C-alpha positions in Angstrom: 95.2 106.0 126.0 95.9 109.6 124.9 99.0 108.2 123.1 96.7 106.2 120.7 96.0 109.2 118.5 94.8 108.8 114.9 98.3 109.8 113.6 100.1 107.3 115.9 97.7 104.5 115.0 97.6 105.4 111.4 101.3 105.7 111.2 101.8 102.3 112.7 99.2 100.8 110.3 101.2 102.2 107.4 104.6 101.0 108.8 103.3 97.4 109.4 100.3 96.8 107.1 101.6 96.9 103.5 104.9 95.2 104.5 103.0 92.4 106.3 100.7 91.9 103.3 103.7 91.8 100.9 105.5 89.3 103.1 102.4 87.1 103.2 102.0 87.3 99.5 105.7 86.3 98.9 105.3 83.3 101.3 102.1 82.2 99.6 103.6 82.5 96.1 107.0 81.0 96.6 107.0 78.8 99.8 103.5 77.6 100.5 101.7 75.0 98.4 99.1 77.6 97.6 101.2 78.9 94.8 104.7 77.5 94.7 105.7 76.4 91.2 102.3 77.3 89.6 101.7 79.8 86.8 99.4 82.6 87.9 97.2 81.7 84.9 96.9 78.0 85.9 93.5 78.5 87.4 92.7 74.8 87.9 96.1 74.1 89.4 95.8 77.0 91.8 92.3 76.0 92.8 93.5 72.5 93.5 96.5 73.8 95.4 94.4 76.0 97.6 91.8 73.3 98.2 94.5 70.8 99.3 96.7 73.2 101.1 97.5 72.8 104.8 95.1 74.7 107.0 97.7 77.1 108.3 98.8 78.0 104.8 95.2 79.0 103.9 94.6 80.8 107.1 97.8 82.8 106.8 96.4 84.3 103.6 93.8 86.0 105.8 96.6 88.3 107.0 96.6 90.0 103.6 93.1 91.6 103.7 93.5 92.5 107.4 96.8 94.2 106.8 95.4 96.1 103.8 92.5 97.3 105.8 95.0 98.6 108.3 96.9 100.3 105.5 93.7 101.9 104.3 93.2 103.4 107.8 96.7 104.9 107.7 96.1 106.3 104.2 92.8 107.8 105.5 94.8 109.7 108.2 97.2 111.0 105.5 94.3 112.1 103.3 92.8 113.8 106.4 95.9 116.0 106.6 95.5 116.9 102.9 91.8 117.7 103.4 92.6 119.9 106.4 94.7 122.4 104.3 93.6 121.5 100.8 97.0 120.7 99.5 96.8 117.5 97.5 93.2 116.9 98.7 91.6 116.3 95.3 94.0 113.6 94.1 94.5 111.9 97.4 90.7 111.8 98.0 90.0 110.1 94.7 93.0 107.8 95.1 91.9 106.7 98.5 88.4 105.7 97.2 90.0 103.7 94.4 92.4 102.0 96.8 89.5 101.0 99.0 87.8 99.4 96.0 90.8 97.2 95.5 90.9 96.2 99.2 87.3 95.1 99.0 88.0 93.0 96.0 90.9 91.3 97.7 88.8 90.6 100.8 86.1 89.0 98.7 88.7 87.0 96.6 90.6 85.6 99.5 87.4 84.7 101.3 86.2 82.9 98.2 89.5 81.0 97.9 89.1 79.7 101.4 85.8 78.1 100.3 87.7 75.8 97.9 88.7 73.8 101.0 85.0 73.3 101.9 83.4 72.5 98.5 86.4 71.4 96.4 88.5 73.1 93.7 86.8 74.8 90.7 89.0 76.2 88.0 86.2 78.3 86.5 85.6 80.1 89.7 89.3 80.6 90.2 89.5 82.1 86.7 86.6 84.5 87.5 88.3 85.5 90.8 91.5 86.1 88.8 89.6 88.4 86.5 88.0 90.3 89.4 91.3 90.7 91.2 92.9 92.0 88.0 90.2 94.5 87.6 90.6 95.5 91.2 94.3 95.8 90.7 93.7 98.2 87.8 91.5 100.4 89.9 93.8 100.2 92.9 96.9 101.0 90.8 95.3 104.1 89.4 94.3 105.0 93.0 97.8 104.6 94.4 99.2 106.6 91.5 96.8 109.5 92.1 97.4 109.4 95.9 101.2 109.5 95.4 100.8 112.4 92.9 98.8 114.3 95.4 101.4 113.7 98.1 104.2 114.9 95.8 102.7 118.4 96.2 103.2 118.4 99.9 106.5 119.4 101.7 106.2 116.8 104.5 106.7 113.8 102.1 109.6 113.0 99.8 108.6 114.4 96.4 110.9 112.2 94.3 109.8 109.0 96.2 106.2 110.0 95.6 106.7 110.5 91.9 108.6 107.2 91.6 105.7 105.4 93.2 103.2 107.2 90.9 105.2 106.1 87.8 105.5 102.5 89.1 101.8 102.2 89.7 100.9 104.0 86.4 102.8 101.2 84.7 101.0 98.7 86.9 97.7 100.0 85.7 98.8 99.5 82.1 100.0 95.9 82.8 96.5 95.2 84.4 94.9 96.2 81.1 97.3 93.9 79.2 96.6 91.1 81.7 92.9 91.4 81.1 93.4 90.6 77.5 96.3 88.1 77.6 96.6 85.6 80.4 99.9 84.3 78.9 101.5 87.5 80.1 100.5 86.9 83.8 103.7 85.3 84.9 105.8 88.3 83.8 103.2 90.8 85.0 102.9 89.1 88.4 106.6 89.5 88.9 106.4 93.2 88.2 103.4 93.5 90.6 105.5 91.8 93.2 108.1 94.6 92.8 105.5 97.3 93.2 104.3 95.6 96.4 107.8 95.9 97.8 108.0 99.5 96.6 104.7 100.6 98.1 105.7 98.9 101.4 108.8 101.0 101.6 106.8 104.1 100.7 104.2 103.4 103.3 106.9 103.1 106.0 108.0 106.6 104.9 104.5 107.9 105.2 103.9 106.2 108.5 107.1 107.6 110.0 106.1 111.1 108.9 102.6 111.2 110.2 103.6 109.6 113.6 105.7 112.8 114.2 102.7 115.1 113.6 
């Protein structure tokens, strides 16, 4: 059991968690009936799709919040390293809290989507959940940006990679503000968010590999 150190477990969480969440998101958006062929702003259509989706398609969505909680655990370990010596502590500490806020929002939203299968589709509720998720995405994007900026000051992690992630998620935060005011932009913005999910998955693997060696 001594091999299950915080660094080993946290590293594994970072290597697997974000990548698994991203893969599940891609499946739900492009292959499963929960999102395939539907505009992100088609709230009634998405509510109907989730309510009528096959049970396994809805249940697989539960992988996303579980995987993100695992990712949070890994980031917490990384932040602990920053806190220990003070390098990057301020930015990573704030960024981690903001990322956790986004994870909580996603847990609530996906849990609520599951309920459509019990009580029937409701486009108004789906729209409200979309607004909540967009707000969560704004806070989470700022959080990831700050976290990456904090890590860019540390020698263990790739500085250029960290700065690229910070820029991508800074842009993501801006697109979240746009999305809050213009739902017609959601299709393009969702495509960009998908790219950021892939980028953060790759970055998380980098972080995980580094801390597992500590």
